Every structure is written in C-alpha cells, then in structure tokens.
N, C-alpha and C positions, 0 to 999 in steps of 0.2 A: 505494500500499500503507500503511493506517494505521501510525501512529506507536503503541508499546506506551502503555497508558495511564498506567503509574506506575512508571517505571524508577526503581531505587534506586540511582544510581552515585556511591555517596557515596566517593567516589575523586578525589586531586587533581588526575588526568587529566581530569576532568569539565572542570574550569575552562580547561585549555588547549584541549578540544574545543568547549569553547562560545566561545572566541575566534577559533575557525578557521572554524566552520561558522553562528555566530549573528550575525552582522553585526557592527557596531562595538559596541564596549565602553561599559557605562554608566559616567557618571562616579562615583566614588567619593571619599567625604571622610576625610580623615587625621584622627584624633584624637590629642592628645600631651598629658602630663601630665608636670612636670618634678619632681626626686626629690633630696635631698639626698645620697643615698647616690652610692659611686661607680659607674662604669660595670660594673666587674667584678660587682657585687652586684647592680646592675639585671637584668643579662645573666642571673644565674643565676636570678633570680627567675621572668623571662621563659621561660627554660628549663622551668624546674618547673610553668611553664603551660602545656605543651605539650599535655597529655592533656584540656584543654579550650578549647583554641584552634578547634576545629573539632568539628560535628555537626548534629544534624536538630534541627530548630525544630518545635515542638509545635504553632505558630501563627505565621503573618506579621502577626497584628493586634499592635502595639506594637514591635514591630521593624525596617519599613522605613516608607519615605516614601511617601505617598500617590502612585498612578501613573496611567496613563490606562485602565488595566482595575481592576474590582473585586476587592479582593483574596480571594475568596470563589469565584475563577476560578481560583486557583492550588493547588497540592498540593505536598508533598512540599518541603516548605522546607529549606536546608540553608546554612550559614555555613561560611565559612573565613577565620581571623582571621590578618593577617600583622602582625609587631612589626620595629620597627627602634630603635636604643638609640644614641645619641650623646652626646657629654659636651657637659657646658655651661662657659660661662666662671668659673663659681663652684666648679669642681672637682665638679659635680654629675653627674646624667643624665636626658638627656631620653629618653621612651617615648614611640613613635608608634605607633598602632594603628588599622589599616584592615579592616574587615568588606565580605567579599564574599559576599552572600548571593543564590543560585540558589532556583528553582520551577519547576515544571513546569506551565505556563499552557496549561489544557483550553479551547481554542475550539471554538463551536460548528461551525465547520467544519475537521474533521481536518488538513487539509493546512496550517492554520496554528497548530496546537498545535506546543509543543515547549519546551524550557527557557528560561528568561530570565533575564537578572541584574536582581535589583533594587537600590533605592537603601538602605543602613542610613540607620536614623535614629539613631545613635550609641547605643542601648541594650548593644547587642554590646561594642561599645569598651569603654564606659566601666564595664561590668561589670568586663570582663576586667581592666581597669585597676586597680579597686577592690581586685582579688584581688591584684595586684603590690603595691599599696601594702599590704595586708595583713601579706604575705610580707615586706616590708621592714620594717617595725614603724611602732610609732606616732611620730608627727610628721615622718615622712620623706617627704609631699609638700609641695615648696615651696609657699606660698601664693601665689598669682597673680590673686587676685582673686574667684574662683570655684571652688567644690569640687570641681566637676565637668571632666572634659577639656575643654579647647577644640579647635574644629577646626583643624587646621595647613592644609591645602592641600585644593582640588579639581581634578579631571581625571586621575583615576587612581590606580593605587596608587603610593607614593614609591618611589625606588629603594632598591634594597637589602633589601627587606623578604623576611624570611626564612619560606617555608612551613611550617606545622606539621605534625602527625601527625593522621589522622582517628579521633578518639577523641570520642564524646558527654562534653561537661561535666559536672563536678558541679553541685548545684544553689549558688546565692548563699548568703552566710553569712548570719547572724541580723544584722539591725537593716537600717538603712534604705542602699541602695545609692546610691552618687551617680550611677550610668546613669539612676537615677528622678527625678532632678532636672535641670530647664533642660533637658527634652526633651520632645516630642510624642507621642503616639500610646497613654499608659496606661502603667500601670506594667511592669517588666522580669516575664516569667513564667519562673519556674525549670524548665530542660531536662527534668532526669531527677532531682527532688530526690525523696526517700524521705519518709514523714511524719515528724518529727521534735517534739522537745518542746523548746519554747523556754524558756531560764532566765537572766531578764532579771537585770543587774545591781542587787542591793539599796540604794537609796540609803539615806544614812545619815536616820535617824530614821523611815523607812516602816514602819508599821504592819503585820502579820501579815494583817490583813484585807484592805488593799489589795494586798499583795504576791502572795495566793492568786488575788484578783479578776484581778490583769493577767495570771498565771501560766493561769488559766480562758481568759481571754480569747486569750492566744499560743497554746494548744493548741487551741481551736475553730479560729483563723486558720488553723494547721497541718492540722487536717481537714478543711476546707474547699477546699484547696489540695491535697491528695492527691486527694479526690473529683473535684476539677476535672480533674487529670490523666488519672484513670481514666475520666472520661466522654471525654475527647479521645481515649484509646487505645483506646476500645470505639466510636467513629465511625470512627477508621481501620480498624479489624479486619471493621467490619459493612460497608464500602464496598462497591460490586459489582466483582467482579474479573472480568476478563475470564480466557478460558478458553486463551488461545494466549501466554502467558506463560511461557519458559524462566528458572529461577534459576539463577545460579551458585555451582555446589557448594565453590570451596572460591578463597579469594583468590589474585592472581597469575596467572588465564587470561588468555592474549592473545587480542586480537581482530585478526584479520587482513583486509588489503583483499582476498584471495582466498582461496580454499580451499587452501591450501600454506602450509607454516611457512616456507616461502623468501620469501612475498609479505611486505611493510610491514607492521609493527604499527600498528594506528590508535591502539589504548590497551590498558590492563590493567585488567580488571574485577577488582573485589573480591567476596568472599562474601556471596550475596543478592543481588546486582545482579539485575535481572530485565530481559530484553528480549522485543520481540514477535517472534514467527520469521515467517520470509517462506517460507522451503522447506528440507526435509531432505536433502542430499546424500551420501549414503554415511557415513560418518564425519564429516560437518562439516554445521553449522547455518548457515543465512543468516540473520542478524538485522537488525533495525532499531536504530538507536542513536540518534539525533536528528534530526529533521527529513527531510533528502533523503540521510542520513548511514547508511550500511549497512556489515556487517562479516561475516565468517565467524570461527566459534569453533568448537573441538572438541567432538562432541557429547558425549565422556567428561567434560568439564568444565561439564554442565549438566544439571538436573534437567530432565526436559520434564514436563509438567502429565499427570497420568493421564488425564485426559478428552481430551487432544489427538489425534485424527486427523489426520496429515498429510494434505493434499488433493493434495500434489506431490512424493510421495516417491520418489527415485530411488535406484536401486541401482548399486554400479560391477560387477556380474557380469551374466553372459550371460544371465539368467532370462526377459528380455523376448522373446527370439529362440524359446522354448521355450512361449510363451504359447501357440502354433497346436498342442501336442501334446496338452495336457492340458486337461481341463475339471471343476469341483466339481458334484458330483453330489447332495451333500447336507452338513450341518453339524447337529451335536447337542452336548449338554452332558451326560454320561454319567459313570460312574467307569471307571476304567482297570483293563482287563480283563487285562494283562500282568502279569509278573514283576519286571519292573524295579522295585528297591526307589524309588526317588526318586520314583515316582508309583503306586505300589501300593496300591489301595484309595482313591484320592482322586478328587475329581471335575476332569474334564480336556473341552476342548473339542476335539471331534472333528470333523475334515476329511475326508470322502470323495472321492478322486480316482480318475478314469476318463480312458483315452484319449479324446483328440477324436474319433479315427476306430477303427474296429474293424482296419482294416488298419494302423495306424500303429506303427511299431517305434519305440522308445526304448531310451538307453543310460542306463547307472548314473549318470554324470554330468550328464545331460539332467535326471534324476528330482531329484537333488540340488539342481541349480541351482533348478529350480522350486519345490522343497520352503523351501529358503532365504529366496527372494522372498514366498512364501506367508505363513511363520512370521513375516517381518517384518511385512508387511500385516495378520496376525491379532493380533498382541502389543497393540495399544492395546484393542481390544474385548474381548480375553481379561483383560486386565489389571482392567477395569472391570466384569465380566461379574458378574452377579447369577443365581443365586448365584456365590460365590467358586469360581474353579476353580485349580487348582495348575500346569497344562500343559496345552500343546497337542500335540495327536496329527492327524498326516497320514497317511492311509491308501490305497495306490496300491492300485485295486480293478482288478489286471488279470492276465494270466497270470505275468507277472513282476513282480508288485506287492510289496508290503513295507510297512512300517511305520516310522515316524519320530517321537519322541516327545522332547519338549523342556520342561524347567520354565522357570515362569515367571521365576526369577532368572537361569538362562543365557539366555534371551531376551532381558531387560533388559540385561544385560551387551553382548550382541552388539548389540542396535540403539544402544545409547549408543556402540559403537566402542571398547569396554574391552575386549572379548575377541575376538580373532582368529579368522578364518572355521575354520582348522583346529583351532583348540583347542576351539571351541564344539560341533563336530560330535563329538570325544571325550569332552563331557558330556552329548549326546545318546545316545538309544535307535535302533539301526540293525537292524531285523529283518526279515530276516536281511541281515547285513552286506554278503554278494554282490550283493544287489539294489541298493546304492547306491555300492559301491566296485569299481572297474574290477580295481585290485590284487588284491581279494580271490577274483577268478574263476581255476578253476584254469587 
C-alpha cells in the first residue's frame, strides 16, 4: 500500500516517530552565541521566541546542506529549533540553537518514499539567534570574532534542549540578518512575511532625493519578495493531489495501533494533518502514517474526501448476511414526492429494492439492516452527484414494502461515526414505521 503523498504531520510527535521508524538519526550541528546579559534575561528572550521556533519552510533551498538526493525531490519542508541556555564564566549567557529539518522524500519507487531528516546549514539557527539578540538589546552580543553564531558541536542534539511549540515564525526583521553571513546556500527566505514598507535610518546630511531613492528600492524589494512568496503558495496549491487523503478535523486526535481506544497510541495528530486511507471499518479508518507504519483513527476525527469511494468498506452490522434476500432493481435521481419536510420537493437519489426471490420472506430488522448498508455505500456517490441531491431514498418494492428516506447531512454523520445508529434512524423517515420496526407491529 502506497504512502500518502503529502501528509502534513506538523507536530512535535513527528520527530519522535521519525526516530522510531526512520532509521539512524541524521547528525545535527548546534550553533551558539554568547551574550552579556544574565541567564534569566536570555531565557526570557528564548521563551518569547517560542512562536517562531518551528513551522513550515517555503522551500528547502538555502536552509539545508546538499545531500545524496536533489532537493527538488523533497516537499513539505518543516523545521523545529531547540535551545539551551547556560551561564558563562564572565556572568553572561551562552545560547545554543539546533534546528531539525524534515521533508517528505518522493521517490520514483513509492516503497522508498517517506519522511527524512535533512542537515540544517545554519540559516534557521542564526536567524533565530538574531531575533534573541534584538530582544536583548543593542551591544548584547559578546564579540567572538564573528558576527554570526559559531557551530558548537556535531553528532546529535545537545543535551537538555527544550522543544518549542508548533507555530509558523514571523518574517525576519529589516536589515541584514547575521544568518545570511558566513553560510552557504543563498539568502534566508522569510517564511510568512507580509508585504512591508522598509523605513531606513536617515544618515546625517543625507539628501531627500537619496532618501526617496533608497526608500523606493526597499519598497520594490518588498514587492518582489511578496510576489515570490505568492508564487510559491500558488505552486503548492496547484500541485496534483491524490483523492484518497483524509484530513484531521481538529488537533489532538489520537492514532491507535489497532481499532480500539484501549490500544496503544502511536501519535497525536494536529488539525489539517493528512493521511492516506487504507480501509474503512465501521467507525474506524485504517491509515498509513509513514513508510511501513500504520494506525487507526476514529472516522469522526477525519474529513474524508468527497470523491473517495471506499473499495473495502466494512460494516459492523449483519447486513452482509441479508445480501441474498434483496436485490436492486433500478436507481434514479428524481424529486422527492413525499410529505417529509426535510426532503419535500428536493432532488434525491432513489434506489428501488425487491426480494431476491418471489417466495422470500423478510423481517423488518432484515430490511433495516440491508437499508443501512445500502445507504452507507450510496453516500459517496450521492454526495458528489450531478445534479446535486439532498438525500437518498430506498423503496422496498414488495407486499410488505415501505420507504426509507435520509438526508445527506444525517448520512454524513452516520458514515463518519459521529451519529449512533439508533439516533440516525430517528432522523430518517420510515414510512410506514411498522415495515421496519418490530416493536411497531400490533
């Protein structure tokens, strides 16, 4: 089974997962900078940087060291930077930064595709250390002979590094970032920076014409940068997307090792994470996480694609045993002719059912079980039907027949596992009730 194309697992658990299933860890470099401020001041500056310490990268070029594979084979770049603050002998503070960068590697052979850890070239670390320096104030950086941070160690993250929360960072401040000096791979690209008007400091004696010229050049640079970011966003938006990806509705959704809430939790997904669907089984969806890793997540936590038609839909009801009792005689899209207000006068998909054998006898519970399975199977097609329909109607064409009508909104809740079966039938029209409810019989 192929891995999903572009999952957005932008949560800190991804790095733990990559460590568990992704093979040996890629070596990292820790960058450090010494400040004249106290440890407590430096720690506060680091804490203020939490919202910028992790997020998505608009491109990998300029952020990572060249590797064995071309960078254009990677997508969905993501970084997470950790910090460690320690006192210095002079009473100042040493701040160490280490960025972990991951991206989805798309191999021509799907079996070799998966998330991989790339080596940061220091742009991310130096830019964040620049922001710490700006927070601590002018002349807070101790001169070490180089304006940019120095690599401190290699071979993994420094001990005691504190992971930060997952929020996209703001753009770099005006002026040259020290992360752009002494490193390779080109200038650092601001990640989510809106168009800005640069206001340069006015040197003493500078003419108004010179100020206007420099201001115009800065504004042109900002416009070009905004256009480049927009172009990158359009490229991502227009990329071909697979039709079997399920998106997580709300953050905090657990993914289990088996379809049971008593099973071990593999990871906790965040909102808009996407997973490739392997199969749907009742209220659970079997998804591919990364490589050979699989997991189960509640259907109520996922937004299934409208065009997705499950090829292995399994239900926990006994409807399969009733397949020999009924058969579909015809289907059509028509206007609902009943008086049920929920569908009155609206377009519906009508499915006509008849006994498989003229001599077959069926019970209300058998008809209801068969109708449930048929409604679940009919929902994906009805949800994407042209013209648009508002519900599905099943007509049992027999002496003890009857009609079941359900709205698409109720069907969606039931299919997603958000609506129990008993509550679902209460939202449907059963006409007459005694044809489908044993208890309704005299």
